C-alpha positions as CSV (number, residue, x, y, z in Angstrom):
1,M,6.8,70.3,-27.7
2,T,6.4,66.9,-25.3
3,N,7.7,64.0,-27.0
4,V,5.7,62.3,-29.8
5,H,2.9,59.9,-28.8
6,P,4.2,56.5,-29.5
7,T,1.0,55.4,-31.3
8,V,1.9,58.6,-33.7
9,A,5.3,57.8,-34.1
10,R,4.7,53.7,-35.0
11,V,2.1,54.7,-37.9
12,T,4.4,57.6,-39.1
13,S,6.9,55.0,-39.2
14,R,5.2,52.3,-40.5
15,I,4.2,54.7,-43.1
16,V,7.8,56.0,-43.9
17,E,8.7,52.6,-44.5
18,R,5.8,51.3,-46.3
19,S,6.4,54.3,-49.1
20,R,10.3,53.9,-49.3
21,D,10.9,53.0,-52.8
22,S,7.9,55.2,-54.5
23,R,8.6,58.4,-51.8
24,R,12.5,58.2,-53.3
25,R,11.2,58.1,-56.2
26,Y,8.9,61.0,-56.3
27,L,11.7,63.2,-54.8
28,E,13.9,62.3,-57.3
29,L,11.2,63.6,-60.0
30,I,10.8,66.7,-58.7
31,E,14.5,67.5,-57.8
32,R,14.7,66.4,-61.6
33,E,11.9,69.2,-62.6
34,G,13.6,71.8,-60.2
35,E,16.8,71.4,-62.2
36,R,15.2,71.3,-65.5
37,H,12.5,73.9,-65.0
38,S,14.5,76.0,-62.6
39,D,14.5,79.3,-65.0
40,R,12.3,80.5,-67.7
41,A,15.2,81.0,-69.9
42,F,15.2,77.6,-71.3
43,L,11.8,78.5,-73.3
44,S,12.4,80.0,-76.7
45,C,11.5,83.7,-77.3
46,S,8.5,82.6,-79.1
47,N,7.5,80.3,-76.1
48,L,8.0,82.9,-74.0
49,A,6.2,85.7,-75.9
50,H,3.2,83.7,-76.3
51,G,3.3,83.3,-72.2
52,F,3.4,87.1,-71.8
53,A,1.5,88.2,-74.9
54,A,-1.2,89.7,-72.7
55,A,0.1,90.2,-69.4
56,L,0.3,94.3,-70.1
57,E,1.6,95.6,-67.0
58,D,4.1,93.0,-66.5
59,K,5.3,92.0,-69.6
60,P,8.8,93.7,-68.9
61,S,9.1,91.9,-65.5
62,I,8.6,88.5,-67.1
63,A,10.4,88.7,-70.1
64,Q,13.5,90.0,-68.0
65,G,12.7,87.5,-65.3
66,R,12.9,90.3,-62.6
67,G,11.0,88.5,-59.9
68,P,9.3,85.1,-59.6
69,N,5.7,85.0,-61.9
70,L,3.3,83.1,-59.6
71,A,0.7,80.9,-61.2
72,I,-2.8,81.2,-60.1
73,V,-5.2,77.9,-60.4
74,T,-8.6,79.5,-59.4
75,S,-12.1,77.2,-59.3
76,Y,-14.0,80.1,-59.3
77,N,-17.4,80.3,-60.2
78,D,-20.7,82.3,-59.1
79,M,-23.3,79.2,-58.6
80,L,-21.0,77.6,-55.9
81,S,-21.1,79.8,-53.0
82,A,-18.1,78.9,-51.4
83,H,-16.1,80.1,-54.7
84,Q,-17.8,82.6,-55.7
85,P,-15.9,85.3,-53.6
86,Y,-13.0,84.0,-56.0
87,G,-14.4,86.2,-58.9
88,R,-12.1,89.7,-57.5
89,Y,-8.9,87.5,-56.3
90,P,-7.2,87.2,-59.1
91,E,-6.7,91.1,-60.1
92,A,-5.9,92.0,-56.1
93,M,-3.4,89.0,-56.3
94,K,-1.6,90.8,-59.3
95,L,-1.1,94.0,-57.1
96,Y,-0.1,92.1,-54.2
97,A,2.8,90.3,-56.4
98,R,3.9,93.8,-57.6
99,E,4.2,95.1,-53.9
100,V,7.4,92.4,-53.4
101,G,8.6,92.6,-57.0
102,A,7.1,89.9,-58.3
103,T,4.2,89.1,-61.2
104,A,1.2,86.7,-61.1
105,Q,-1.1,85.6,-63.8
106,V,-4.2,83.0,-64.0
107,A,-2.8,79.7,-65.2
108,G,-5.8,78.2,-65.4
109,G,-9.3,77.4,-64.2
110,V,-10.8,74.0,-62.4
111,P,-13.8,73.0,-62.6
112,A,-15.8,73.1,-59.4
113,M,-18.8,71.3,-58.5
114,C,-21.1,71.0,-55.8
115,D,-22.4,68.2,-54.1
116,G,-25.0,70.2,-52.1
117,V,-26.7,71.0,-55.6
118,T,-26.1,67.4,-57.4
119,Q,-27.0,65.4,-53.8
120,G,-29.5,62.7,-55.1
121,Q,-29.7,63.4,-58.8
122,L,-27.5,62.2,-62.0
123,G,-24.7,64.5,-61.7
124,M,-23.5,63.1,-58.1
125,E,-22.2,60.5,-60.7
126,L,-19.5,62.8,-61.8
127,S,-19.2,64.0,-58.7
128,L,-15.7,61.9,-57.3
129,F,-14.3,62.2,-60.7
130,S,-14.3,65.7,-60.9
131,R,-11.6,65.5,-58.3
132,D,-9.2,63.5,-61.0
133,T,-10.6,66.4,-63.8
134,I,-9.3,68.9,-61.5
135,A,-6.0,67.4,-60.7
136,L,-5.7,67.2,-64.5
137,A,-6.9,70.4,-65.4
138,T,-4.4,71.7,-62.6
139,A,-1.6,70.1,-64.7
140,V,-2.6,71.5,-68.1
141,A,-2.8,75.0,-66.3
142,L,0.8,74.4,-64.4
143,S,2.4,72.8,-68.0
144,H,3.4,76.4,-69.8
145,A,6.4,76.3,-67.0
146,M,5.9,80.2,-67.0
147,F,5.7,79.7,-63.1
148,D,8.0,80.0,-60.0
149,G,4.9,79.0,-57.1
150,M,1.4,78.0,-57.5
151,A,-1.4,79.6,-55.8
152,L,-4.0,77.3,-55.6
153,L,-7.6,78.8,-55.1
154,G,-9.8,76.1,-54.0
155,I,-11.9,74.8,-50.9
156,C,-14.8,72.5,-51.6
157,D,-15.0,68.8,-51.5
158,K,-13.4,67.5,-54.3
159,I,-11.2,70.5,-54.9
160,V,-8.8,71.0,-52.8
161,P,-7.9,67.4,-53.1
162,G,-7.8,67.5,-56.9
163,L,-5.6,70.8,-56.6
164,V,-3.5,68.8,-54.0
165,I,-3.0,66.2,-56.5
166,G,-2.1,67.8,-59.1
167,A,0.2,70.5,-57.8
168,L,2.3,67.5,-56.3
169,R,3.2,66.9,-59.7
170,F,4.6,69.8,-59.9
171,G,6.0,69.5,-56.6
172,H,9.4,71.3,-57.3
173,L,7.3,74.3,-57.1
174,P,6.3,76.2,-53.6
175,A,2.8,76.0,-53.0
176,V,0.2,78.0,-51.0
177,F,-3.3,77.5,-50.5
178,V,-5.4,80.8,-50.6
179,P,-9.3,79.8,-48.6
180,G,-12.3,82.4,-49.0
181,G,-13.9,81.3,-45.5
182,P,-17.4,80.4,-44.6
183,M,-20.5,82.2,-44.9
184,P,-22.6,83.9,-42.0
185,S,-24.2,81.2,-40.0
186,G,-27.9,80.6,-40.4
187,I,-31.1,78.8,-38.8
188,G,-29.8,76.8,-36.2
189,N,-28.6,73.0,-37.5
190,R,-31.2,70.8,-35.0
191,E,-33.9,72.9,-36.6
192,K,-32.6,72.7,-40.0
193,Q,-32.8,68.6,-39.4
194,K,-35.7,68.4,-37.8
195,V,-37.5,70.0,-40.7
196,R,-36.0,67.4,-43.1
197,Q,-37.3,64.7,-41.3
198,L,-41.0,66.4,-40.7
199,Y,-40.6,66.2,-44.8
200,A,-39.4,62.4,-45.1
201,E,-42.3,61.7,-43.2
202,G,-44.8,63.8,-45.3
203,K,-45.9,65.9,-42.2
204,V,-44.4,69.4,-44.0
205,G,-44.5,69.9,-47.9
206,R,-41.8,70.9,-50.6
207,P,-42.5,75.1,-49.9
208,E,-41.6,74.3,-45.9
209,L,-38.4,72.3,-46.6
210,L,-37.1,75.1,-49.5
211,A,-37.6,78.0,-46.7
212,S,-35.5,75.9,-44.4
213,E,-32.5,75.0,-46.8
214,S,-32.7,79.2,-48.2
215,A,-32.4,80.2,-44.4
216,S,-29.1,77.9,-44.1
217,Y,-27.4,77.8,-47.5
218,H,-28.0,81.5,-47.9
219,A,-24.8,83.8,-48.8
220,P,-21.6,84.0,-50.4
221,G,-18.8,81.4,-48.5
222,T,-18.4,78.1,-47.8
223,C,-21.3,76.2,-45.9
224,T,-21.0,76.0,-42.2
225,F,-21.5,72.1,-41.1
226,Y,-18.2,70.3,-40.7
227,G,-18.4,68.3,-43.5
228,T,-15.8,67.9,-46.5
229,A,-15.4,71.5,-46.9
230,N,-14.4,72.8,-44.0
231,S,-12.6,69.3,-43.2
232,N,-10.4,69.7,-46.2
233,Q,-9.6,73.5,-45.0
234,M,-8.3,72.1,-41.4
235,M,-6.0,69.7,-43.1
236,M,-4.6,72.1,-45.7
237,E,-3.4,74.3,-41.8
238,L,-2.1,71.4,-40.4
239,M,-0.2,70.2,-43.6
240,G,1.2,73.7,-43.1
241,L,-0.3,74.9,-46.8
242,H,-2.3,77.9,-45.5
243,V,-0.9,81.3,-44.2
244,P,-1.8,80.2,-40.2
245,G,-5.1,80.9,-39.1
246,A,-6.5,81.5,-42.8
247,A,-9.3,78.9,-43.0
248,F,-12.4,80.0,-41.2
249,V,-11.9,84.0,-41.6
250,R,-15.8,85.2,-43.0
251,P,-15.3,86.4,-47.0
252,N,-15.3,90.4,-47.8
253,T,-13.6,91.2,-44.9
254,P,-10.4,93.1,-44.1
255,L,-8.8,90.5,-42.5
256,R,-9.7,88.2,-45.7
257,S,-7.9,90.3,-47.6
258,A,-5.0,91.1,-45.6
259,L,-4.7,87.0,-45.2
260,T,-4.7,86.7,-49.0
261,R,-2.2,89.4,-49.7
262,A,0.1,87.6,-47.1
263,A,0.0,84.3,-49.0
264,V,1.1,86.4,-52.5
265,H,3.9,87.9,-50.1
266,R,4.8,84.3,-48.8
267,L,4.7,82.6,-52.0
268,A,7.3,84.5,-53.8
269,A,9.1,84.8,-50.7
270,I,9.9,80.7,-50.8
271,G,10.6,80.2,-54.3
272,N,13.9,78.3,-55.3
273,K,15.7,82.0,-56.8
274,G,16.2,83.0,-52.7
275,N,17.4,81.3,-49.7
276,D,14.2,80.3,-47.9
277,Y,12.9,77.4,-50.8
278,R,10.3,75.6,-49.6
279,P,9.0,73.2,-52.5
280,M,5.5,71.7,-52.0
281,G,6.7,68.1,-52.5
282,R,9.2,68.7,-49.3
283,V,6.3,70.3,-47.4
284,V,3.8,67.4,-48.4
285,D,5.4,64.7,-46.3
286,E,4.9,61.3,-44.7
287,K,4.7,63.5,-41.3
288,A,2.1,66.2,-43.0
289,I,-0.1,63.1,-44.1
290,V,-0.3,61.8,-40.1
291,N,-1.2,65.5,-39.0
292,A,-3.6,65.3,-41.4
293,C,-5.0,62.3,-40.3
294,V,-4.9,63.3,-36.6
295,G,-6.5,66.7,-37.4
296,L,-9.1,65.1,-39.2
297,L,-9.7,62.3,-36.2
298,A,-9.5,65.2,-33.6
299,T,-12.0,67.6,-34.9
300,G,-14.8,64.6,-36.2
301,G,-13.7,65.6,-39.7
302,S,-15.5,64.0,-43.1
303,T,-15.2,60.6,-43.7
304,N,-14.8,61.6,-47.5
305,H,-11.3,62.0,-46.3
306,A,-10.7,58.0,-46.0
307,I,-10.4,58.0,-50.2
308,H,-8.9,61.5,-50.1
309,L,-5.8,61.4,-48.2
310,P,-5.1,58.6,-49.9
311,A,-4.9,59.7,-53.5
312,M,-3.4,63.1,-52.2
313,A,-0.4,60.8,-50.4
314,R,0.1,58.8,-53.4
315,A,0.4,62.0,-55.5
316,A,3.5,62.3,-53.5
317,G,4.7,58.7,-53.2
318,I,3.2,57.8,-49.7
319,V,1.2,54.9,-49.4
320,L,-1.6,55.7,-46.3
321,D,-4.3,53.0,-45.9
322,W,-7.1,52.7,-43.4
323,E,-5.3,50.5,-40.8
324,D,-3.4,53.5,-40.6
325,F,-6.6,55.9,-39.8
326,D,-7.8,53.4,-37.3
327,E,-4.6,52.8,-35.4
328,L,-4.3,56.5,-34.7
329,S,-8.5,57.2,-33.7
330,G,-7.7,54.6,-30.9
331,A,-5.3,57.1,-29.7
332,V,-6.7,60.4,-30.7
333,P,-9.0,61.9,-28.9
334,M,-12.0,64.0,-30.3
335,I,-11.6,67.8,-29.2
336,A,-14.4,69.5,-31.4
337,R,-17.9,69.0,-31.6
338,I,-18.9,70.8,-35.0
339,Y,-22.1,70.3,-36.5
340,P,-23.5,67.3,-37.9
341,N,-21.3,65.8,-34.7
342,G,-22.9,68.6,-32.3
343,A,-24.6,71.9,-32.2
344,G,-22.2,74.5,-33.3
345,D,-21.1,75.2,-37.0
346,V,-17.8,76.5,-38.2
347,N,-18.2,80.1,-37.3
348,A,-19.1,78.9,-33.6
349,F,-16.1,76.7,-33.8
350,H,-13.8,79.7,-35.2
351,A,-15.1,82.1,-32.3
352,A,-14.7,79.1,-29.5
353,G,-10.8,79.4,-30.5
354,G,-10.7,77.3,-33.9
355,I,-8.1,76.3,-35.7
356,G,-5.1,77.2,-33.7
357,F,-7.0,76.0,-30.2
358,V,-6.7,72.7,-32.0
359,T,-3.2,73.0,-33.4
360,R,-1.7,74.1,-29.7
361,E,-3.3,71.2,-28.0
362,L,-2.1,68.5,-30.4
363,L,1.2,69.9,-30.1
364,D,1.4,69.8,-26.5
365,A,0.0,65.9,-25.9
366,G,2.8,65.3,-28.8
367,L,-0.5,64.2,-31.2
368,I,1.0,65.6,-34.3
369,H,4.6,66.5,-35.7
370,G,5.9,69.5,-34.7
371,D,8.9,69.7,-36.5
372,T,7.6,69.6,-40.4
373,L,8.4,72.1,-43.1
374,T,5.5,74.8,-43.5
375,I,4.9,77.5,-45.8
376,A,5.3,79.7,-42.8
377,D,8.1,80.4,-40.2
378,G,8.3,78.9,-37.2
379,G,7.1,75.5,-38.7
380,L,3.7,74.0,-37.1
381,A,3.9,75.8,-34.3
382,A,3.3,79.2,-36.3
383,Y,-0.3,77.4,-36.5
384,A,-1.3,77.6,-33.0
385,E,-1.3,81.3,-33.4
386,E,-4.5,83.1,-34.6
387,P,-4.5,86.1,-37.2
388,F,-5.6,89.6,-36.3
389,L,-5.3,93.4,-37.9
390,D,-3.5,95.8,-35.6
391,G,-5.1,98.8,-37.3
392,Q,-4.3,98.0,-41.0
393,T,-1.4,95.9,-40.2
394,L,-1.6,91.6,-40.0
395,A,-0.4,90.3,-36.9
396,W,-0.8,87.0,-34.9
397,R,-1.0,86.1,-31.3
398,P,-1.3,82.6,-29.5
399,A,-4.8,80.9,-29.7
400,P,-6.7,81.4,-26.4
401,A,-5.7,79.4,-23.9
402,E,-8.9,78.0,-22.8
403,T,-12.1,77.4,-25.4
404,G,-14.6,79.8,-25.9
405,D,-17.4,77.3,-25.5
406,D,-16.7,73.4,-24.1
407,A,-19.9,72.4,-26.0
408,I,-18.0,72.7,-29.1
409,L,-14.3,72.8,-28.5
410,R,-12.4,71.1,-25.6
411,R,-8.6,70.4,-24.3
412,V,-7.0,67.6,-25.1
413,A,-7.1,66.3,-21.1
414,T,-11.1,66.7,-21.4
415,P,-12.1,65.6,-24.6
416,F,-15.5,64.8,-25.7
417,L,-14.6,61.4,-26.8
418,S,-11.5,59.1,-26.4
419,D,-10.7,58.3,-29.4
420,G,-10.8,60.0,-32.6
421,G,-14.4,58.4,-34.2
422,M,-13.2,56.3,-37.3
423,R,-12.7,52.9,-37.3
424,L,-12.4,50.5,-39.7
425,V,-15.1,47.6,-40.0
426,S,-14.2,44.2,-41.7
427,G,-14.9,40.7,-42.0
428,N,-16.8,38.5,-44.8
429,L,-17.9,41.3,-46.1
430,G,-15.0,43.5,-47.4
431,R,-13.3,46.5,-45.4
432,A,-15.4,49.6,-44.9
433,I,-15.0,52.7,-42.7
434,F,-17.8,53.7,-39.7
435,K,-17.6,56.9,-38.5
436,T,-18.3,56.8,-34.5
437,S,-18.0,60.0,-34.0
438,A,-21.6,61.3,-35.3
439,V,-23.7,57.7,-33.7
440,D,-24.7,57.3,-29.9
441,P,-22.1,54.6,-28.6
442,S,-25.6,52.6,-27.6
443,R,-26.2,52.2,-31.7
444,W,-22.3,51.0,-32.8
445,T,-23.6,47.6,-32.8
446,V,-26.6,46.7,-35.0
447,E,-27.1,43.0,-36.0
448,A,-30.3,42.6,-37.8
449,P,-31.9,40.8,-41.1
450,C,-30.6,43.2,-44.0
451,R,-32.9,44.4,-46.8
452,V,-30.7,44.8,-50.0
453,F,-30.9,47.6,-52.6
454,E,-29.5,48.9,-55.8
455,T,-30.6,52.7,-55.6
456,Q,-31.4,55.0,-52.8
457,E,-34.7,56.1,-54.7
458,V,-35.9,52.3,-54.1
459,V,-34.8,52.7,-50.3
460,N,-37.0,55.7,-49.8
461,E,-40.0,54.1,-52.1
462,A,-39.4,51.4,-49.5
463,F,-39.5,53.4,-46.4
464,K,-43.0,55.4,-47.6
465,S,-44.4,52.2,-48.1
466,G,-43.9,51.0,-44.2
467,E,-41.5,47.8,-45.7
468,L,-38.2,49.0,-43.2
469,D,-40.5,50.0,-40.5
470,R,-38.6,47.3,-37.9
471,D,-34.8,46.4,-37.3
472,V,-32.8,46.1,-40.5
473,V,-29.8,46.6,-42.1
474,V,-30.1,48.4,-45.5
475,V,-27.9,47.5,-47.8
476,V,-27.3,49.9,-50.8
477,R,-24.7,48.0,-53.4
478,F,-23.1,48.8,-56.9
479,Q,-22.6,52.5,-55.7
480,G,-18.7,51.7,-55.9
481,P,-16.4,53.8,-58.2
482,R,-16.5,51.5,-60.7
483,A,-20.4,50.9,-60.7
484,N,-21.5,54.4,-60.8
485,G,-18.7,56.8,-59.3
486,M,-19.5,56.4,-56.1
487,P,-21.9,58.9,-55.4
488,E,-22.8,60.1,-51.9
489,L,-26.2,58.8,-50.5
490,H,-27.3,61.5,-48.4
491,K,-31.4,61.0,-49.6
492,L,-31.4,58.0,-47.2
493,T,-30.3,60.3,-44.0
494,P,-33.5,61.2,-43.1
495,A,-35.6,58.1,-43.7
496,L,-33.0,56.0,-41.8
497,G,-33.1,58.7,-39.0
498,V,-36.5,58.2,-38.6
499,L,-36.8,54.4,-38.8
500,Q,-34.0,55.0,-36.0
501,D,-36.0,57.6,-33.9
502,R,-38.8,54.8,-33.8
503,G,-36.9,52.8,-31.9
504,H,-35.9,50.1,-34.4
505,R,-32.3,49.0,-34.7
506,V,-31.3,50.4,-38.0
507,A,-27.8,50.7,-40.1
508,L,-26.7,51.1,-43.4
509,V,-23.8,49.2,-45.6
510,T,-22.9,50.4,-48.9
511,D,-19.9,50.4,-51.1
512,G,-21.0,54.2,-51.9
513,R,-20.2,57.4,-50.0
514,M,-21.0,59.1,-47.2
515,S,-19.6,62.6,-46.1
516,G,-18.7,64.4,-43.2
517,A,-22.6,65.0,-43.1
518,S,-23.4,61.8,-42.5
519,G,-25.9,61.9,-39.8
520,K,-26.5,59.7,-36.7
521,V,-27.4,56.3,-38.3
522,P,-24.7,53.7,-37.6
523,A,-23.2,53.2,-41.1
524,A,-20.4,51.1,-42.8
525,I,-19.5,53.1,-45.9
526,H,-16.9,52.8,-48.8
527,V,-17.3,49.0,-48.5
528,T,-14.2,47.3,-50.1
529,P,-14.1,45.7,-52.6
530,E,-17.2,47.0,-54.3
531,A,-19.9,44.8,-55.2
532,L,-19.4,45.6,-59.0
533,G,-16.9,42.6,-60.1
534,G,-17.8,40.4,-57.2
535,G,-17.4,41.6,-54.3
536,P,-19.4,40.1,-51.2
537,L,-22.1,42.7,-51.0
538,A,-23.2,41.2,-54.4
539,L,-23.6,38.0,-52.3
540,L,-26.0,38.9,-50.3
541,R,-29.9,38.3,-50.6
542,D,-32.7,40.0,-48.3
543,G,-33.3,38.4,-45.0
544,D,-29.6,37.4,-44.3
545,L,-28.5,38.4,-40.9
546,V,-25.7,40.8,-40.9
547,R,-23.6,42.2,-37.7
548,L,-22.0,45.7,-37.8
549,S,-20.0,46.9,-34.4
550,A,-17.6,49.6,-34.7
551,E,-16.9,48.2,-31.1
552,T,-15.4,44.6,-32.1
553,G,-14.3,45.9,-36.0
554,V,-16.5,43.5,-37.4
555,L,-18.9,43.9,-40.6
556,E,-19.9,40.1,-41.4
557,T,-23.0,37.8,-42.1
558,G,-23.6,34.3,-41.0
559,A,-25.0,33.7,-44.6
560,D,-23.1,30.6,-46.5
561,L,-22.0,33.5,-49.4
562,A,-19.3,30.9,-51.2
563,S,-22.1,28.9,-52.0
564,R,-23.8,31.8,-54.0
565,T,-23.3,33.5,-57.6
566,P,-22.9,37.4,-57.4
567,V,-25.7,39.5,-58.3
568,V,-25.4,41.2,-61.9
569,P,-26.3,45.2,-62.1
570,A,-28.4,46.2,-64.5
571,E,-26.5,48.2,-67.3
572,A,-25.7,51.9,-66.7
573,E,-27.8,54.2,-68.2
574,L,-26.7,57.0,-70.3
575,G,-26.9,60.7,-70.0
576,F,-26.2,63.5,-67.9
577,G,-22.5,63.1,-69.1
578,R,-22.2,60.2,-67.4
579,E,-21.0,58.4,-70.2
580,L,-17.9,60.6,-70.9
581,F,-16.7,59.3,-67.1
582,A,-16.5,55.6,-68.4
583,M,-12.9,55.5,-68.3
584,F,-12.6,57.1,-65.4
585,R,-14.7,54.2,-63.8
586,A,-13.4,51.4,-65.9
587,G,-9.9,51.8,-64.7
588,A,-11.0,53.3,-60.9
589,D,-9.0,51.3,-58.2
590,S,-10.3,50.8,-54.6
591,A,-12.0,53.0,-52.2
592,E,-9.3,52.2,-50.0
593,R,-6.7,53.0,-52.2
594,G,-8.4,56.6,-53.4
595,A,-10.7,55.5,-55.9
596,S,-9.1,57.0,-58.8
597,A,-8.6,55.4,-62.3
598,M,-5.3,58.2,-62.7
599,L,-3.0,57.3,-60.5
600,A,-3.4,54.0,-61.0
601,V,-3.0,54.2,-64.9
602,A,-0.1,56.5,-63.6
603,G,1.4,53.6,-62.0
604,L,1.1,55.9,-59.0
């Protein structure tokens, strides 16, 4: 590997220095916990008997401590397509554990909600804080102190970050993430996008739209666009928490089963009772976090991780901010174009060379740290290989030397973009993220009078009545974590796309969220400070001239904000369980800090 790129080295050093005290406290914590809970012998006989009472075949092994006992923390449900395949995993994993003298128990389940189902619905207001709920549920599952390792079964948007945060607080244990893989490809993405816009214009009806959506989301497995879920899988590879190459292998295939078996075997081998101890808290260090950021930028991944990665990092005592993303983005070329940034989906990306190709390119260019501790032998270089079955035997070979499709995947020397496509914009309206990789460069700067809204439903009503048929910056405020849980606002995407296609200069500014499927319209998202509590967006009025520019990193207005009184939103409605999450909203910190009440209250 070549020397690490100077920008990557500089950002890493800055993060290390910024995190020095908090990381030291974290490492002291997991060392202390490892000493305290290194053996189940500290449990009383009553404790232990409760722990293996229902283990049936594995009772003698657990009781006598013959081998490691592995915790399975699962996010299985059969409503969420990505997690439906997990239903049969635990029984298979118990068999795989016995093959190497280990045992496994389902320690607990965590909720797994789907933003695709709740998009534009009241349930979306629970979505972001489901991540904190998952972290808490993970901690509850692991609280029994019965385990020597963690097998974490999760894929989608908030589920992987929540599992990471919860598991890191038990970072003295080794951990392996066990994915399920993407569903087969459905109809073409451009066709799906076209039908959505036709529906927004009233040119097709609900039956046609439902038929189109059903042809896209149609089988068990992860949705195949490159949103937050599939970005999660890429990051778990580059953080060294997967068996190499496991991310995008299809569900219910022999190779998928072989990779799950390898994950269990590996987890049993890296516990503290052997000579290859790899605790999760040591695997997830400053370099691993930087590697995840670089992978996100190089592949045009989800902007949701501008929130999730700082939160995950905090759980390991590491302080990451948006300036780190911005500086890395200036040095990291974008070498993958996966829908919504391109035409091909993750199956096409995998076929073209996939994550192994990306890892090798980034390693060779010195854009990621190769000297990190991973769960695999060989460090991060092992993730530049791809798995295959040699008869019945799982094996690995080098990732393809050349891309299989240069419309989807390219080498660092010939990238799609010279930068990673995620910019920090700031000014007198706050700080925000702008995902340039999905937007034509000719639209990176928009200056226009704003129209201010407080819900996406009212935006769509204004669109249908023709009120937005002009150059306009649409501001949607009171959508931050403290206001209503920071829902994603994808009901806006078709309407704003139509306005842009009509030739208007259009942009979105919001303290809400848009994910990796944020689309082609320029947007300043996750604006912090949020409007609730007097953030600058609460001072804007209809007609104020707003300038958004990814080229100059600006988010500003020429209006005299100092002379104004902030608008106060209508009182939040109750119902649909939203009132139960009031403590999360009240305690949440900023989007740039990870938008977490749990981490804020814990002082992390």
